[in-house]
Structure formats: C-alpha cells, structure tokens
C-alpha positions in Angstrom: 0.0 0.0 0.0 2.9 2.4 0.9 4.5 1.5 -2.5 1.3 2.5 -4.3 1.2 5.8 -2.5 4.9 6.4 -3.3 4.2 5.6 -7.0 1.2 7.9 -7.0 3.3 10.7 -5.6 6.0 10.0 -8.2 3.5 10.1 -11.0 1.9 13.3 -9.8 5.4 14.9 -9.2 6.6 13.8 -12.6 3.5 15.1 -14.4 3.6 18.5 -12.6 7.3 18.8 -13.6 6.5 17.9 -17.2 4.0 20.7 -17.2 6.6 23.2 -16.2 6.2 23.3 -12.4 9.7 24.4 -11.2 8.8 23.5 -7.6 8.1 19.9 -8.7 11.4 19.8 -10.6 13.3 21.1 -7.6 11.6 18.5 -5.4 12.8 15.7 -7.8 16.3 17.1 -7.6 16.3 17.3 -3.8 14.8 13.8 -3.5 17.1 11.9 -5.8 20.4 13.9 -6.4 22.3 12.4 -3.5 21.3 8.8 -4.4 22.1 9.5 -8.0 25.6 10.9 -7.1 26.3 7.8 -5.0 25.1 5.5 -7.8 27.2 7.4 -10.4 30.3 6.9 -8.3 29.7 3.2 -8.4 29.8 3.4 -12.2 32.9 5.5 -12.4 35.3 6.7 -9.7 35.7 10.0 -11.6 33.8 12.4 -9.3 34.0 15.3 -11.8 32.5 13.2 -14.6 29.7 11.9 -12.2 28.9 15.5 -11.0 29.0 16.9 -14.6 26.8 14.0 -15.8 24.3 14.6 -13.0 24.1 18.3 -13.7 23.7 17.6 -17.5 21.0 15.1 -16.8 18.9 17.7 -14.8 19.5 20.4 -17.4 18.4 18.1 -20.2 15.4 17.1 -18.1 14.3 20.6 -17.7 14.9 21.7 -21.3 13.1 18.6 -22.7 10.4 18.2 -20.1 7.5 18.7 -22.5 8.8 15.7 -24.6 9.3 13.3 -21.7 7.2 10.2 -21.5 5.3 8.9 -18.5 7.0 6.9 -15.8 5.9 4.8 -12.9 9.2 5.3 -11.1 11.2 8.6 -11.2 14.1 6.9 -9.4 14.3 4.1 -12.0 14.1 6.6 -14.9 16.8 8.9 -13.4 19.2 6.1 -12.5 18.9 4.7 -16.1 19.3 8.1 -17.6 22.4 8.9 -15.4 24.0 5.6 -16.4 23.5 6.5 -20.0 24.9 10.0 -19.5 28.1 8.7 -17.8 28.5 6.0 -20.4 28.1 8.5 -23.3 30.5 11.0 -21.6 33.1 8.3 -21.2 32.7 7.2 -24.8 32.9 10.8 -26.0 36.0 11.5 -23.8 37.7 8.4 -25.2 36.8 9.5 -28.7 38.3 12.9 -28.2 41.4 11.5 -26.6 41.8 9.2 -29.6 41.0 12.0 -32.0 43.6 14.2 -30.3 46.1 11.3 -30.4 45.3 10.7 -34.1 45.6 14.4 -34.8 49.0 14.5 -33.0 50.1 11.4 -35.0 48.9 13.0 -38.2 50.7 16.2 -37.4 53.8 14.3 -36.5 53.5 12.2 -39.7 53.1 15.4 -41.7 56.1 16.9 -40.0 58.2 13.8 -40.6 57.2 13.7 -44.3 57.9 17.4 -44.7 61.2 17.1 -42.9 62.1 14.1 -45.1 61.2 16.0 -48.3 63.2 19.1 -47.2 66.1 16.9 -46.2 65.9 15.0 -49.6 65.7 18.2 -51.5 68.6 19.7 -49.5 70.7 16.6 -50.0 70.0 16.5 -53.8 70.8 20.2 -54.1 74.1 19.7 -52.1 75.0 16.7 -54.3 74.3 18.7 -57.5 76.3 21.7 -56.3 79.1 19.5 -55.1 79.4 17.8 -58.5 79.2 21.2 -60.2 82.0 22.5 -58.0 84.0 19.3 -58.4 83.9 19.9 -62.2 85.3 23.4 -61.6 88.4 22.0 -60.0 91.5 21.7 -62.0 91.9 18.3 -63.8 94.8 17.4 -61.5 92.7 18.2 -58.4 89.8 16.1 -59.8 92.1 13.2 -60.5 93.8 13.3 -57.1 90.4 13.5 -55.2 89.0 10.7 -57.4 91.9 8.4 -56.6 91.8 9.3 -52.9 88.0 9.1 -52.2 86.6 6.8 -54.9 89.4 4.3 -55.2 90.8 4.7 -51.7 94.5 5.0 -52.6 97.0 6.4 -50.2 98.8 9.7 -50.9 102.0 7.9 -51.9 100.2 5.7 -54.3 98.3 8.7 -55.8 101.7 10.5 -56.4 103.1 7.4 -58.1 99.9 6.9 -60.3 99.8 10.6 -61.3 103.6 10.7 -61.9 104.1 13.6 -59.4 106.0 13.9 -56.2 104.4 13.2 -52.8 104.2 17.0 -52.0 102.3 17.8 -55.2 99.8 14.9 -54.7 99.1 16.2 -51.2 98.7 19.7 -52.5 96.2 18.6 -55.2 94.2 16.7 -52.6 94.3 19.5 -49.9 93.4 22.4 -52.3 90.6 20.3 -53.9 89.1 19.5 -50.5 89.4 23.1 -49.3 87.6 24.4 -52.4 84.8 21.9 -52.1 84.4 22.6 -48.3 84.1 26.3 -49.0 81.5 25.7 -51.7 79.5 23.4 -49.3 79.8 26.0 -46.5 78.4 28.8 -48.7 75.7 26.5 -50.0 74.7 25.5 -46.5 74.3 29.1 -45.4 72.2 29.8 -48.5 70.0 26.7 -47.9 69.5 27.5 -44.2 68.5 31.1 -45.0 65.9 29.8 -47.5 64.3 27.0 -45.4 
C-alpha cells in the first residue's frame, strides 16, 4: 500500500514537472540527487565526470520536459538516464582522446614527411652543387680526389699513379678539398636562409 502511495506521488510529481512546475522539478532534484551521485560513483570513480553528468541530466530534463514520456518510477528513470549520461560521456572523452592522439600522430606524420622532403631536396641540391663545384676544380685536383676518395688509394700511391712527387699529390688533394668545403659551407648558409 505504501509503495502504491509512493508511486502515485512520483507520477503526480513527474506530471507536474513535465507541465513546467519548477517546484516539482526542484523537489525531484532534492529527493534523488544524493542517491544519483552515490550511484554514479559506483559506475565510475571519476567524481568530476559523475557530477557533470548529473548536472547535465537535470539540465536536459528541464529543457526537454515537454517531450518526456510517462514513468511509474522517477528513481528508475533517473538512474537509467544517469548511467547513459556517464557512459556517453566516457565514450565521448575516449573518442576525443583518440582524435587528439590521431591528430597529433597525423601532425607528427606530416612533420616527418615534410622534414624528409626538405632533407631529400637539400641533399639533392648539395650533391648537385658538389658535382658542379667538383667539375670546376683543375683536372689534376679532380684526378687526385677521385683516386683518394673513390678508389681509396694512399697519398704515396696517388703520387706514383699521377707521376708527381708526394708533396704535389698532397697539395692537389688538400686544395681540392678546401675548395669543395668552402662551396659546401656557402651553399649550406644559403639553404639555411631559404628554409
């Protein structure tokens, strides 16, 4: 009999609230908010999420009150609605965390690709300029550097192959390297200024 009276009060309170009675709405909040908070903390241990979901639930109830259906138990309705709110909020938070992660990953991927392209372009440009500057060296410097760095001969062997003395072979190698280093240094400064 007591349960029937409680159900009758719930139905009357719910119907008054649905018609826009703010006093009835406030009464529902006062009656169930503590139990709802306690229940919400059993679903998740995140108190902020639980409180936010509870407040969102009551805001949604008030704004959509005219469209709400009948209920025999406000408590049952609210508990179910809160569980859905918390579940949706957790899913949404997880989605945004994954979206942020995928955005960071995409940004990192774009950065890696862009860096790779710049590095490749820089490398190609350096190689082109190095070949061009190599061709501007004297034929003897080119020959000495070719023997030293492509064929890995020692300076004594280079002198013998080229038919010059040891000092001259060293001079060709040294002056050739110095000219190429200077060209690379100037080119590097130019590239850094433009990227």
